[in-house]
C-alpha positions in Angstrom: 39.1 -41.6 16.9 40.2 -40.0 14.3 41.0 -36.4 13.6 38.4 -35.5 11.8 35.8 -37.4 14.0 37.1 -35.2 16.9 36.9 -31.7 15.4 33.6 -32.5 14.2 31.6 -31.8 17.4 33.4 -28.7 18.0 33.0 -27.0 14.2 29.2 -28.2 14.6 28.9 -25.9 18.2 30.8 -23.2 16.7 28.3 -23.1 13.9 25.3 -23.5 16.4 26.7 -20.2 18.2 27.6 -18.4 15.0 24.1 -18.9 14.2 22.8 -17.6 17.2 24.2 -14.3 17.6 23.6 -14.0 13.8 19.6 -14.4 14.5 20.0 -12.3 17.5 21.7 -8.9 15.5 19.1 -9.9 12.8 22.4 -9.8 10.6 20.8 -10.0 7.2 18.7 -6.3 8.3 21.7 -5.1 9.9 23.7 -5.2 6.8 21.2 -3.9 5.0 21.3 -0.9 7.5 25.2 -0.8 7.2 24.5 -0.8 3.5 22.0 2.0 3.8 24.1 3.9 6.3 27.1 3.7 3.5 24.8 4.7 0.5 24.2 8.2 2.9 27.8 8.5 3.9 29.1 8.7 0.0 26.2 10.6 -1.4 27.4 13.1 1.3 31.2 13.0 0.5 30.5 13.2 -3.0 32.3 11.4 -5.9 35.9 12.4 -4.4 34.6 10.3 -1.4 37.3 8.5 1.2 35.7 5.3 0.9 37.1 3.8 3.7 36.0 6.1 6.2 32.7 5.8 4.9 32.7 2.1 5.1 33.8 2.9 8.6 30.9 4.8 9.6 28.6 2.8 7.9 30.1 0.1 10.1 29.2 1.9 13.8 26.1 2.5 12.8 25.6 -1.2 12.0 27.3 -2.1 15.7 24.1 0.1 17.0 21.5 -1.4 14.7 22.4 -5.3 15.6 22.4 -3.7 19.5 18.9 -2.4 18.9 17.6 -5.8 17.4 19.2 -7.7 20.5 17.6 -5.6 22.8 14.5 -5.9 20.4 14.3 -9.8 21.2 15.0 -9.6 24.6 12.6 -7.6 25.3 9.5 -10.0 22.9 11.2 -13.3 23.8 7.9 -14.2 25.8 6.3 -13.0 22.5 8.3 -14.8 20.5 7.6 -18.2 22.6 3.7 -18.2 21.1 4.7 -17.2 17.5 5.7 -20.2 15.4 8.0 -18.3 13.2 10.2 -16.9 16.0 9.9 -19.9 19.0 13.3 -21.2 17.7 15.2 -18.6 18.6 17.8 -18.2 20.9 16.2 -16.6 23.6 13.4 -18.7 23.4 15.4 -22.1 23.6 17.8 -20.9 25.3 20.9 -21.2 23.5 22.3 -18.1 24.6 21.7 -16.4 28.4 19.5 -13.1 28.5 22.3 -11.8 30.9 24.7 -12.0 27.7 22.4 -10.7 25.3 22.1 -7.3 28.1 26.2 -7.6 28.0 26.9 -7.7 23.9 23.8 -5.9 23.1 24.9 -2.8 25.5 28.6 -3.4 24.4 27.9 -2.6 20.7 25.7 0.1 21.3 28.3 2.0 23.3 31.3 1.3 20.9 29.3 2.4 18.0 28.1 5.6 19.3 31.2 6.3 21.1 33.0 5.6 17.5 30.8 8.2 16.0 31.5 10.4 17.7 34.5 10.5 18.5 35.7 9.5 14.7 32.8 11.5 13.1 30.5 14.0 15.2 28.3 14.2 17.7 25.0 15.3 15.8 25.4 11.5 14.2 26.1 9.6 17.4 22.7 11.0 18.7 21.2 10.2 16.2 22.0 6.6 16.2 21.4 6.4 20.2 18.0 7.9 19.6 17.1 5.7 17.2 18.1 2.8 19.3 15.9 4.1 22.1 12.9 4.5 19.4 13.1 1.1 18.2 13.6 -0.5 21.3 11.9 1.5 24.0 8.9 3.1 21.9 8.2 0.5 18.7 8.8 -2.6 20.7 6.6 -2.2 23.6 3.8 0.2 21.0 3.5 -3.6 18.9 1.5 -4.4 22.4 -0.4 -1.8 22.3 -1.8 -0.5 18.9 -1.4 -1.0 15.0 0.2 2.6 14.7 3.3 0.6 15.5 4.5 0.3 12.0 3.8 3.8 11.2 5.7 4.6 14.6 9.1 2.2 13.8 9.0 3.4 10.3 10.6 6.4 11.8 13.7 4.5 13.8 13.6 2.2 10.4 14.4 4.7 8.1 17.1 6.6 9.8 20.4 4.5 8.6 21.0 6.7 5.5 20.4 10.0 7.3 22.9 8.9 10.0 24.9 7.9 7.3 25.4 11.1 5.8 25.5 13.4 8.9 28.7 11.2 9.6 30.2 12.4 6.6 28.7 15.7 6.6 27.9 16.9 9.8 24.0 18.1 9.2 21.3 16.6 7.3 19.9 18.0 3.9 19.5 17.1 0.4 20.2 13.4 -0.4 19.8 12.6 3.6 16.2 13.8 3.6 15.8 11.9 0.1 16.3 8.4 1.5 15.1 8.6 4.5 11.8 9.7 2.8 12.3 6.5 0.3 13.1 4.3 3.4 10.0 5.3 5.8 8.0 5.1 3.0 9.1 1.7 1.3 8.9 -0.3 4.8 4.9 0.0 4.9 4.1 -2.3 2.0 7.0 -4.3 3.3 5.6 -4.8 6.6 2.4 -5.3 6.0 2.7 -8.4 3.5 5.0 -9.9 6.4 2.6 -8.9 8.9 -0.5 -10.5 6.4 1.9 -13.8 5.9 2.2 -14.7 9.7 -1.6 -12.8 11.0 -2.3 -15.7 12.9 0.8 -15.7 14.5 0.8 -12.2 15.7 -2.9 -12.7 16.7 -2.0 -15.7 18.7 1.1 -13.5 20.2 -1.5 -10.7 20.8 0.5 -8.2 18.7 -1.6 -5.4 16.9 -0.6 -5.8 13.6 -3.1 -4.8 11.2 -3.8 -7.3 9.1 -3.9 -9.7 12.8 -6.7 -7.5 13.8 -10.1 -8.7 13.5 -12.4 -7.3 10.8 -9.3 -5.8 9.2 -9.5 -8.1 5.6 -8.6 -5.8 2.6 -7.3 -3.3 4.7 -3.5 -4.2 4.6 -3.9 -4.7 0.7 -5.4 -1.3 0.0 -3.0 0.8 2.3 0.2 -1.3 0.9 -0.8 -0.2 -2.7 -1.4 3.6 -1.1 1.8 3.7 0.2 3.5 2.3 -3.0 1.6 5.0 -5.1 2.7 7.7 -2.8 6.4 6.1 -3.0 6.7 7.0 -6.5 6.8 10.7 -6.6 8.8 10.8 -3.6 11.3 8.9 -5.0 11.9 11.4 -8.0 12.0 14.2 -5.7 15.8 14.2 -6.1 15.4 14.3 -9.7 13.0 17.3 -9.8 14.9 19.2 -7.5 18.1 18.5 -9.9 20.1 16.5 -7.2 19.9 13.5 -9.8 19.6 12.4 -13.7 18.0 10.3 -16.0 20.3 7.1 -14.6 18.7 7.8 -11.3 15.1 9.1 -13.0 14.7 5.8 -14.9 15.5 3.5 -12.0 13.5 5.0 -10.1 10.3 5.1 -11.9 10.5 1.2 -13.2 11.8 -0.1 -9.7 8.4 2.2 -8.3 6.6 0.5 -11.2 7.2 -2.9 -10.3 6.2 -2.3 -6.7 3.4 -0.6 -7.4 2.0 -4.0 -9.8 2.7 -6.0 -6.9 0.8 -4.1 -4.7 -2.2 -3.7 -6.8 -1.7 -7.6 -7.3 -2.1 -8.1 -3.2 -4.9 -5.0 -3.3 -7.4 -6.9 -5.7 -6.4 -10.6 -4.0 -5.2 -10.9 -0.2 -3.2 -14.6 -0.8 -0.4 -15.8 0.3 1.1 -16.1 -3.1 0.5 -12.5 -3.9 1.7 -11.2 -0.5 4.5 -12.8 -1.3 4.8 -11.7 -4.1 4.9 -7.9 -3.1 7.6 -9.5 0.0 9.8 -10.3 -3.0 9.1 -7.1 -4.8 10.1 -5.1 -1.7 13.5 -6.6 -1.7 14.1 -6.3 -4.8 13.2 -2.7 -4.5 15.5 -0.9 -2.1 19.1 -2.7 -2.9 18.2 -1.8 -6.3 17.5 1.7 -6.2 20.0 2.3 -3.4 22.8 0.7 -5.8 21.9 3.1 -8.7 21.2 6.0 -6.6 25.2 5.1 -5.4 25.7 5.2 -9.2 23.9 8.2 -10.7 26.4 10.9 -9.3 29.5 8.6 -11.1 27.5 8.8 -14.2 26.5 12.4 -14.4 30.0 13.5 -13.6 31.2 11.3 -16.1 28.8 12.8 -18.5 29.8 16.2 -17.7 33.5 15.4 -18.4 32.5 14.0 -21.7 30.1 16.9 -22.4 32.2 19.2 -24.9 
């Protein structure tokens, strides 16, 4: 047997293990959490920010997020087994044992919270811990009980940029609340689109997602539109209060208009194509707006230097 043929099964096994843990940590969501925390930290630190230190705080916040995702899947493994979308997750298939997930999730949470407390400040650590508890112990079980779970879950979902800001500044103010408000409101059309696409799965699993409730036809589209419309003035608060300039204002209006247009299409006719358009619009909106938010202070600072 050649060297290449001997190493192939090992590579496949390693890839499977890595893939399993990436799924358990919801790597893409955790990456976005880290980015949102980084944006919050950079805005708190200002144009002369220590980028490495801000990135470090974002890393610890991302570890706590990964932990909360693992605890979420641990608590929902029975539900995941009944849903086509999630029935191949590692805890359902047995690729990873529950006790291993408990251990890893606990270690990640402990490391993330302690690092925030020791390297940054106590408040950021407490907020991270509270966010984990709210997500795993309140939002997760509430999904079985009430359609209010989306509103409740949007609170811990909006915390990463605020925690990143607090890690750098010591207390929330200004941009911390703007970023929190935008992320909070952004989640509703995003999750309503997902819940509509997988409404039959949710109904089969017994989860109380609004589009899965009998007699809720048309409500998801209308609510998605209302939340997307409310997002526009919220996103413009930094401009109205003098904390952002025309670059940010233009981006907020253009991106918000696109999000509203996608939500309007879904509200006018609820179908899979329009739900996916809304979902893709949501996935484009947030990283684009947050990236512009990062650039705006630099543009304003450069403009001030060039002004005679």
